[in-house]
C-alpha positions in Angstrom: -109.8 -158.5 189.4 -107.4 -161.2 190.3 -106.1 -161.5 193.9 -102.1 -161.4 194.7 -100.5 -164.2 195.4 -99.2 -164.6 199.2 -95.9 -164.8 199.9 -95.6 -168.4 200.6 -97.4 -169.0 197.4 -95.1 -166.8 195.4 -92.0 -168.5 197.2 -93.4 -171.9 196.4 -93.9 -171.0 192.6 -90.6 -169.4 192.2 -88.3 -171.7 194.7 -86.9 -174.1 191.7 -86.0 -171.1 189.1 -84.4 -169.1 191.9 -82.4 -172.3 193.3 -81.3 -173.0 189.7 -80.0 -169.4 189.3 -78.0 -169.2 192.6 -76.3 -172.7 191.3 -75.5 -171.1 188.0 -74.1 -168.2 189.8 -72.3 -170.4 192.0 -71.0 -172.6 189.4 -69.6 -169.6 187.4 -67.9 -168.5 190.4 -66.2 -171.8 190.9 -65.1 -172.0 187.3 -63.5 -168.7 187.4 -61.6 -169.6 190.7 -60.3 -172.7 188.9 -58.9 -170.9 185.9 -55.6 -169.4 185.5 -55.1 -165.7 185.4 -56.2 -162.9 187.6 -59.0 -160.5 187.6 -57.1 -158.1 190.1 -57.8 -154.5 189.1 -61.2 -155.5 187.1 -63.8 -153.3 187.9 -66.4 -155.5 187.3 -65.3 -157.6 190.2 -66.1 -154.9 192.6 -69.5 -154.4 190.7 -70.3 -158.4 191.2 -69.2 -157.9 195.2 -71.6 -155.0 195.5 -74.6 -156.7 193.6 -74.6 -159.5 196.1 -74.5 -157.2 198.8 -77.6 -155.6 197.5 -79.2 -159.3 197.4 -78.4 -159.9 200.7 -80.1 -156.7 202.1 -83.7 -156.9 203.4 -84.7 -153.8 201.3 -87.5 -153.9 198.6 -85.6 -152.0 196.0 -83.2 -154.5 195.3 -83.9 -155.0 191.4 -83.2 -151.1 190.8 -80.4 -151.2 193.4 -78.7 -154.1 191.2 -79.2 -152.1 188.0 -77.6 -149.2 189.6 -74.7 -151.1 190.2 -74.2 -152.2 186.7 -75.2 -148.7 185.3 -72.9 -145.8 183.9 -73.8 -142.7 185.5 -76.0 -140.0 183.9 -74.1 -138.2 181.3 -76.2 -135.0 180.5 -74.0 -134.6 177.2 -74.6 -137.9 176.1 -76.0 -137.1 172.7 -72.8 -135.2 172.1 -71.1 -138.2 172.4 -72.8 -140.4 169.7 -70.7 -138.9 166.7 
């Protein structure tokens, strides 16, 4: 049975990929800031802010909570809306 990596081992292994993803997000936000126009009233901006708040929390269910930020509420009649 394989042993689980320790937190420091996992961090060492994932650090460069994590850093690259954070830099990509920062670059995208910089491009948006430099672009003309406004995103005022766009609900996706608030979703991004909520997701950042989840990411900075110390909870262990961040992936699930971020997914829920970007998910629609469950509609029990979803099958009726397919047609």
